[in-house]
Phi, psi and omega in degrees: 000128188257108175253126175234121182238117181269167187293324184292317180290322179291323177285334176291325184284317176296318182287329173295321180286327182268328179290313178204133181288337186261005183281146182284147179281325170200163182300128172093356181277137176275126191233139178253153181260153178250334185296183181294138185286155176282132180247118181279168188299324181290328189265007186299100180240010178094197187294322182291325173296315177291321177300314179300312184293326180293318184293323175298318183296317177291324174295318182294318174304318182290325181286326177293323183286325177294319178298314182291323175303312185294327181284328180288328178287331180273003173066044179281125178290349179272352184246123179270153175296325179297312185298319184292315181299316181297316183295323181295317181291324180296317183288329179287320174299314177296323179286328179290325177292314178295324178299311181295326176296312182298318185291320171292331174295320179294316174300321174295318174307305181306315183295312180304314189287334181274359183282148176268144181262000000 
């Protein structure tokens, strides 16, 4: 497998990954978002709905990263290594953020349960 990474594409990949999780890597690339989902006026269901949509978004990002990894391993010429690495980082950051939210929710629940009435 012949991999060639020029400085311009590597710099673009790094800046895309660090500047915004939802920014497109290149024109025409299909990207999934990891950030908080947009809640329209008809879907406002509160915290539980936003949390569920966010978990689905993180899951979709992980599935997309897995798909891109598989395509790179199969040497698909339409999938770049840079795109795959950025997708993997997005999935990892989304998972870590979700894990931190879960830990804070558990800690808040524990604090509330330990309060005296």
